[in-house]
C-alpha positions, 0 to 999 in steps of 0.5 A, spaced: 458 791 146 464 796 143 467 800 148 468 808 146 472 813 148 465 816 151 464 810 155 471 811 158 470 818 160 463 816 163 466 811 167 472 815 169 467 821 171 462 816 175 468 814 179 471 821 180 471 823 187 468 830 188 469 831 196 470 827 202 464 824 205 460 825 198 457 819 195 460 817 188 456 818 182 455 811 181 451 810 187 445 812 183 445 807 178 447 801 182 440 799 183 437 799 176 441 794 172 437 795 166 439 802 165 443 804 160 448 808 165 449 802 169 450 797 163 455 802 160 459 803 167 459 796 168 461 794 161 467 798 162 469 796 168 468 788 166 473 790 160 478 793 164 478 790 171 484 786 170 488 792 172 487 791 179 488 785 184 483 779 185 482 782 192 480 789 189 476 785 183 472 782 189 471 788 192 469 792 186 464 786 184 461 786 190 460 794 191 458 795 184 453 789 184 456 785 178 454 778 181 447 780 184 445 786 188 450 791 190 453 790 197 454 796 202 461 796 205 460 793 212 457 787 208 463 787 203 468 787 210 464 781 213 466 777 207 473 779 206 474 779 214 477 787 214 473 793 217 469 797 212 474 803 212 479 798 209 474 796 204 473 804 202 480 804 202 481 798 197 475 801 193 478 808 192 485 805 191 483 800 185 478 806 182 484 810 182 488 805 179 483 804 173 482 811 172 490 812 171 490 806 167 485 808 162 487 815 162 494 813 160 491 808 155 486 813 152 
């Protein structure tokens, strides 16, 4: 599937942080893997996930539900043996890195 600039902008919009304590926009699409929105979001992520470290890829894969059901921060924390807060920080950092890379590239 070819990725367009609109797909890139959609991905950046979905990971963008609105306010502290407010869920990211993509949470509403994670449990509907057959939806066009999920496929669009995940296709961009899968194409550009190499921008972040392997550990960050594991965290995002888990949160986004790439290899199964999306996991909660607490569940991811147990897998990589850190606190849920650290998982939240890793998600934030890696999404910011991806957004910066995509903005520079496109």
